[in-house]
Structures are given as C-alpha cells and as structure tokens.
N, C-alpha and C positions, 0 to 999 in steps of 0.2 A: 529603585525597582531592580530586582534581580533579572539578568538576562542570560541567555543561553551561553553566550561567549565567556562572560565573566564567572558564572556560577556552575554551569554544567560543562564546561570545557575542562573539568577536573580530570587529571590523569590518574587512573586507578591502578596502574602497574601493568605487568604483562604476565603471560603464561598462567600457570595454575593458580597464582595468587590472585588473579583479576576477579574480584567479587565486590559486591556492595557490603560495606560494613553496616552494622545496625545504626550506627551514628549517622552515616551518609544517607542511608535509606530513609530514616526518620526526617532528616533535612529536606530530602528531595520531595517526599511525600507531603511536606509542608506547602509544596506548590500546587497541590490538588485541594478540592474541596473536602473538608472534613467529613468522613464517612461516606463520601461519594462513590457512586458505582458507574462503570462504563455505561453509556447510552448504547441501546442496542436497536437495531432495525430489522424489519422483516425482508426475507428474501421474497421478492414479489410472486414468484412462481409457486411458492409453497407455504409461505407464512413462517418458515423457520427463522429463528432470531440469531442475529450475529452482533458481537460487539463492534462498534464503529471504528475503533483503531486497530489496524492490523500490523503486521511486521513482514519486512524483507530482511534477508541476512546481511545486507550491507554491500559487500563486494567479495570476490573469490579469494582476496588475500587476507580476509579477517582471521585473526587468531582464533582457533577453535575454543579456547578458554574464555576469550571475550564474548564469543557468541553464545556459549553456555551460560554466562552470567546474564546476557540480554534475554535469552529465551525464558530462563527461569523467572526474571523479573516481569516479563511480558505475561506469562501464564498465571504467575502468583498475583498479578494485579487485574485479572479477568479477561486477558486477551486470548483470542482463538485463531484468527485468520492469519496463516503463515503462508506467504506467497513466493514461490520460486521462479516465477515466470521469466524474469530477467536475469537469472543466474546463467553462467555458462552450462550448457546442457550436461545434466548429470552431476556435475561437481558440487553446486551449491545444494542440490537436492539430497545428495550423498551426506553432506556434513549436517544438513537440517535433520535428516531422518535419524542419523547416528546420535546427534545430541539429544533428540527428543526421547529416543529409547533409553539413553543413559539417564535422563531425568525422570523417566516413567511417565511422561506427559503425552506420549504419542496419541492415545485416544481422546485427548482433550483438545486436540488441535483440528481446525477446519482447513484441510490441505488444499491449496490452489497451485496447480503444477502447470508447467509449460508443456503444450501439445504440439511442438514444432521441432523439428530437426533440421540442421543446416542442410541447404541444398548444394549440389556440386555443379560442374559444368554441364551436366546432363540435365539440369532443371531440378525442379522440386522432387524430393524423395518420394517414394510410392507409399501408399497406405500400409504395405507390409513393413516397411522400414519404421514408420511411425508406430505401428502396433508392437514392434519389438521393443522399441524405446519405452512404451507405456508399460509393457509387462515388466521391464526392469524397474520401473517406479513401484509397481505392486511388490516386487521383491525387496526393494529398499525399505518401503513403509511397513512391510510384513502385514499387509492387509489384503482382503479380497475385494474391497470397495474403496474408490477414491472419491473425495468430496466433488472437486472441480478440476477440469482440465480445459485450458484455453488454447485454442489455435489461432494463429496470426490471421488478420483479415485478408491477407493476400496468399493464404495457403491454398494448396491444391484442394478442389471441391471434395476429393475422395477422403481428405482428412477429417472434415466435418462429418462426412457420411460414417466414418469409422466411430467417431464420438457417439453419434446417435445410435448406432448398433450396440455400443458398449452400455449406454444408458438403458436401452430396451432390455438387455440382459441383466440389469441390475448391478452391474460392476462399476458404474459411473452414476453419481447422484446428479451433477449439474454439468451443463455444457456451457462454455464461454468463448468469446471471441475478443481478441485485443488488438488495439491499433496504436502505433507508436508516434504518429505525427499528424498534424492538422490536415494535410492533403489527403490522408486516408479516411477521414471522417465521413465523407460522402459515401464511400464504399461500405464503411461500417453501417451507416444509416440504412443502406439498402438491405444489407443482411439482417438488421434488426426488423426491418418490415417483412422479409420474406422467409427467414429461417427460424425454427423453434428453439431459440437459445434462451439460457437462464441468466447469463451475466454478459456484460461487456467490461472491458478493461481499458481505461483511457488515461492520458495525461490530464490533470486537473489541479490547478493551483491558483492562488489569488492573483497572480500576474499571468496566468495562462488559461483564460476563460472560454475559449473558442467553443468547448463541448456545451457550454450554456445556451448556445444558440439553437441547436437541433438535437444533439444526442441526449442530453439529459431530459428535455421534454419528451422525447420519443420513448426513452426508457420508461418513464412514468406512463405513458399512453399504452405501451406494449407490455407493461408489467415485467420488465427486464431489471435485474440488479445491476448495480454499478460499482465497480472497484476502481477508486481513484488512485492513480500512480503519480510518483514524483511530486509530492505536495510541496516540497521546498526547492524544486528543481530548476526554476528560471524558465523563462518564455521561450518558445521555438519560434524563431525568425526565419527569414528567406534562407533557402538552402540548408534548412534544418540546423541552423547555428543556434546554439543555447545561450542566451545571455546570462549574466551573473546570477547566482542563487539569491533567493530573497534574504537570506541572512547576511550576505556580503552587502546587498543594496541597503539593508537597515543600518548596517554599520553600528555606530554608537548611539543612534538615535534612541532615546528613552521611550518605552512603551507608554502610550497616551493613558491619561487617568480614565477616560471613558471605556477602556478595555475591561475594566472591572465590572461594567454593567452586564457583561456576558461571561464573567468569570475566567478571563484570560489573564494569566500571571507572568507569562513570558511571550516572547515573539513567537516561538514554536506553537504555543497554544493558540495565539492570535490567528496564525496561518491555518492550523487545523481546524479551528472552529468555523472559520469561513466556509471550508469545504463541507464539513459535517452539517452545516445549517442548510444546506441545499436538500430538500426532501428525496431527490432522486438517488442520493449517494447511499449506498449499503455500507461500505466500509472503505477506509483509506489504508493503502499499503505504504508504509513509511520505513525506509531502510535505515539502519543504525548499527554501529559496532560498539556502542557504548550503553552500559546499564543505566547510567545516569540519564542520558538522553531518552532511553525508553521510558523511564518514569515521567520525564517532561511530556513525552508524546501521549502517554496514557491521560495526563491531565487535560489534553485537548478534547477528550471525549467524555469529560465529566462536567456537570453543572449546567448553567444556562448557555443558550446559544443566541447569536445575533439574529434580529429580525430583518425584514427587508430594508428598512431605512438605515440600520446600523451596518448592514452589508455594503450599501452604497457608500457609507462614510468610510469604511475599511478600504474598498477599492480605490476611492479618491486619494486616500492618504498614500497608498503604495504606488499607484500611477504617477504620483508626483515625484517619486524618488528616480535618481539616475538609473538608466538601463544597464549600463556597463560599468563596473567599479573595479579597478586593478586589485589583484590579490594582495592581501596584507593591510588593506584599508578597512 
C-alpha cells in the first residue's frame, strides 16, 4: 500500500524547475478514483457550491516556484478555495495573489482572507486600521469584490461591524469568524447564535474532534458554513500544546484494508475523508508546499465517504496510537 511518506515524499527539485512531470502526475492521479470529481458542498446561507478540498500556502518560507506548482495542480484538479487566514499579514496573501495572476486563475478562486491585524500595546487596532488593511487586499487581488473575510473570534466588535457594512455595500460576499483553540469555542458558539455570519473557521481533525460536540451541530442548525483547518495538525492539549501530527503518529503503520470501502488509498485521504464525511463541513483548508501532496489531498475529496459506523472505526484506530512520537520515527 502506497503511503505519503514513501511515495509522496518525492523531492521534485527547487526553483523554476519545480513542476509535476507528466509521468509523475499520471502516477499520482492513480491514487484518485478514475474519472472522479471533487465532491462539492453548498454554502448554507446561499446554496453556492464549493469543492470540499481547499488550499493554504503552507508557510511564509515556501519557494514561490513550489507554490506556483501547487496552485496550478490545485486549480487543474477542480480546487477553488484558497485561504490565507493563517499567513503572516499581507505576505502570504501577496504571494498567493501574484501567483494566481501569473497563472491566469485569479477569477477561478474562492478567496478566503484574514480580517485581522496585529494589535499593539494600545490594544486591538481600530476599524479604520482594519479597513486600510482590507483595501490593500482589494488592490492585491485586483478586484472590487472579495469572497470571504474572517475576523478572529476575539476581535474588537467594530471589526465585525465593518465586515457587515462591506457586505451591505456589495464589496464582500461572505462574513466569517475563526477560532484557533478549544477554549475559544464557547465564545464562537455565542457569536454563531447572535451574529449574521456565513462561515466559521475551526481546527478539525480526526484526532481533534472537539468541534463535533457543539460547533458543528450548531452550524447545521444556524445554516453556517464550516472551513476545517489543520486536518493533519495534531491535537490541542492543555496550555495550547500541540501533540504530534497524525502522520508522525501513523508512522509506518500500513493503511487498513477496510479503508478501500470509502476509497481512501493513502493516510492523507483517510484523514481528509473523515472530515469531509461530516455533513456540516463545507470545505477543508489543507496547507502544502508540494504539488505531489496536493494531488494526494485532492483524492481525499473524491469517491465514497465513510458512514457513521465507519467513522467510529476510524477514530478507534487513531485514538489507539501514541499521542506523542519523537521526530524521525
């Protein structure tokens, strides 16, 4: 059984030569369902359809040529949601916008941007500071309308008010609120009940399932879309300590034969299909800096999905693994 470490850890090179060869692309697409297309989910507030697998840029040190190969692979395989919420303010967004324009795919992307600016000693920045930051986003994307902007759950109330005003003016299509840690979920749930928001962004992985208790059912009840962040990121424990990633915990464990029942051919697809199979999830935002991993991730949104009984079998397997595994194992 092919796994991500052995097959998808291929070094493709650096600089401008970083690209998927036709041979490698065919080999990677063999991990997907023949002729399969990305599953799409409706944004609850409007019914607009989005592919379930989205993209983050990876990190601020990613080689621009590497990201260009990733983005091209993403769009060529049906991806749309490009999220820069966790990039350093302005930097990741600038690279993403430049690359999209170079590829000529800017208008094929559903842009999800960060609506937060760092605070100083004087406390949260004013709405005017945030407005200036958002205006710079319009300039970078060369557009008069942005798909989605998310503020942090702890942002000043004036920030959310600004997004509401921009949506009313027709410059913003969707408003979102994102929470990074489990202790922020009650505050997020309160905003979901009391504010007219279209999306929430939350950590959700097979080993980090806290949102299944309240946030995901509430999203279904309130007709709010869900962007799932850090699908491979490890669990958040006391003191916001992140345990080992799921890939490290899986180690050399072979993919179980029963994963074929929901068309998972790699561990990445196993983990992604668990998240996609929750009906509240609109899209997963998975960061990567390798085009090979991008193709693998796309496969996580194609084909059959696990049912309730299978989801329980999946969590039982992962919960039995060691929580913390030293690097290199």
